[in-house]
N, C-alpha and C positions, 0 to 999 in steps of 0.2 A: 324095430324093423319098419322100414318105409313101406306103406301100403300104396298100391296102385289105385288111383281114384277113377271112377267110371261114371259117365252120364249116359243114361239109357234114353233113346229116342224112338218111340213107337206109339202108334195110336190105339193099339189093342191092349186094353187094361189087363186081361188075364195073361197074355203073353209076357207083359212086363213083370207081373207078379212071379211068373215062373223063372224069368231071368234073374230076378232078385234072389229067389231061393237058391238057385244054382250058384250064383256069385257069393252069397253069404256063407256058403259051405267052405270057402277058401279064405283063410285069415289074411292072405296077402292082398286081397281086393276089398275096396270099400265103394259102395254105390253112394254118390254124393248128390244125385239129382235125376229127375225124370222129366221128359218133354214129350208132348203129343203131336207136335208138328215141327216143320223146319224153322219157322220163325222163332218159336220158343227155344228150339235147340241152339240156334245162333246166339240168342240172348243169354241163355244159361251157360253156354260154353264160355262166353266172355266173363260172366259173373263168377262161375265156380272154378274155372281153369282146370278141368279134369285132365288126367293123363291120357285117358282113352274115351272116345265117344262111340257108343254102339248105336248105329244108325239104320233104321228101316228106310227103304227107298220109296215105298208107296204110302204117302200121307197127304192129308188135305193141305191146301195152301201151298207153301213152298215145299217141293218134294225133296227127297233125300239127296239126289244128285246136286241140286243147287245149294242145299244146306252144307254138304260136304265141301264144296268149293269155297263157300263163304267162311266156314270154320277153319279150314286149312290155310286160307289166305290171311286170316286174322292172327293166327299164331302158328308159325311154321313147324314148331316142335310138337304140336298136338297131333295125336294119331286118331284117325277115324277108321273103325272097323264096321263094315256093312253086315247087317243081319237081314237076309232076304229069303223069300220063298222061291225066288227065281234063279234057276241055274242057267239061264240064257247067257251064252258067251258075250252077247252084245251088252247086256246089263253089267256084267263083270268088267268089261273093257271100259264102258262109260263111267263106272264107279272109280276105277283106277285112274282114268283120265282126269276126273274131278279131284283126285288127291287121296282116295281111300288107301289105307295101309294094308287092309285085308278084306276078305270077303268070305263070310260064313253063311251056310244055308241053315234056315230055321229048323229043318228037320234033323239036323246033326248037332244041335247045340249041346245036348247031353254029353257028348264026347269031345267037342271041339271048342266050346265057349271059353273055358278057363285058360287052356293053352293059347288060344287065339288072342285073348286080352293081354296075357302076360308077354307073349311074343311081340305084340304091337307096342307095348309099353317100353320094351327094350330092357 
């Protein structure tokens, strides 16, 4: 079975640990890396070539919007799914304009994370 590879990008260590636990429960998904800011996300995305990048929007340095645009431009087949605490329609629209394939709210990850990752991976 081919596993969907995932890069997690978030600067909150405890949140990343929770994501890893949820994703590890599904044998179809493998976390291949973690980044704490946009600059590291762009570099790891190139090095690891994950199927899906889970991206926070609010991070130090290069924010999620700029990182999405750079990652998607670098490899058009790679999918970025936003994980955000913001339900602001402007943030959703800005993320989609940058190239995000999906947008999940952090308070709904228990129900939507795995289906969202698998749907983005195609």
